[in-house]
C-alpha positions in Angstrom: 0.1 -0.2 0.2 1.6 3.4 -0.9 0.6 7.0 0.0 1.7 10.8 -1.0 3.2 13.2 2.3 1.4 16.2 1.6 1.0 19.9 3.1 -1.2 20.5 5.8 -0.7 23.5 7.3 2.7 24.7 7.7 3.3 20.9 8.3 3.2 17.7 6.8 1.0 15.2 6.8 0.2 11.7 5.7 -3.3 10.1 5.2 -4.0 6.8 6.6 -6.2 4.5 4.5 -9.4 3.3 7.1 -8.9 -0.4 6.1 -5.6 0.0 7.4 -6.7 1.8 10.4 -9.3 -0.8 11.5 -7.3 -3.8 11.0 -4.7 -1.9 13.7 -8.0 -0.8 16.1 -6.7 2.8 15.4 -9.2 5.1 15.3 -9.4 9.3 15.3 -8.0 11.1 18.0 -6.0 7.8 19.1 -2.3 8.7 20.8 0.1 6.7 18.5 3.9 7.0 18.7 5.9 7.4 15.9 9.7 5.9 15.7 12.5 6.7 13.4 14.9 4.4 12.3 17.6 4.3 9.2 15.1 5.1 6.4 11.9 4.3 7.7 9.1 5.6 10.2 6.9 3.0 12.0 3.6 4.6 13.9 2.5 2.4 17.2 -0.4 2.7 19.1 0.8 4.2 22.6 -0.7 3.0 25.4 -3.7 5.2 27.4 -2.6 8.0 29.5 -3.5 8.0 32.9 -4.5 11.5 34.3 -2.6 12.7 37.3 -4.0 14.5 39.6 -2.5 18.3 40.4 -0.7 16.8 43.7 0.9 14.0 42.1 2.3 16.4 39.1 3.7 18.2 41.8 5.3 15.7 43.5 6.6 13.7 40.5 8.1 18.0 39.5 9.5 18.3 43.1 10.6 14.9 43.5 9.0 15.2 47.3 6.2 15.4 49.4 3.4 18.0 49.0 4.6 19.3 53.1 8.0 19.9 52.0 7.5 21.8 49.1 7.9 25.7 49.7 5.3 28.2 48.9 5.7 31.3 47.4 3.3 33.9 49.3 1.4 35.8 46.5 2.1 39.1 49.2 5.6 39.1 48.5 7.0 40.9 45.4 8.8 38.5 43.5 12.2 40.1 41.8 12.4 38.1 38.1 15.6 40.2 37.3 16.3 42.9 35.1 14.4 43.6 31.7 15.2 41.3 29.0 14.5 42.4 25.2 12.1 45.5 24.9 10.2 45.2 27.5 8.2 48.3 28.7 7.8 48.9 32.8 
């Protein structure tokens, strides 16, 4: 089976025939993994992603429990350093 790479907005797109997608049990909006190799691209159905709660994301980001994460007071002024570029203050 052959297909053609075509312009799609600012990117390039590839239309995959419905019969092929049905054979692989891939539907619209399913996540897939693109695996490049020397002269080919393998497309695999990606495992479903479990959404994490905010607490889980924060613990993963900071690498420590929530009660050990330093809180930033919104009442304090934060120094973001000197302006870069042509910002107007």
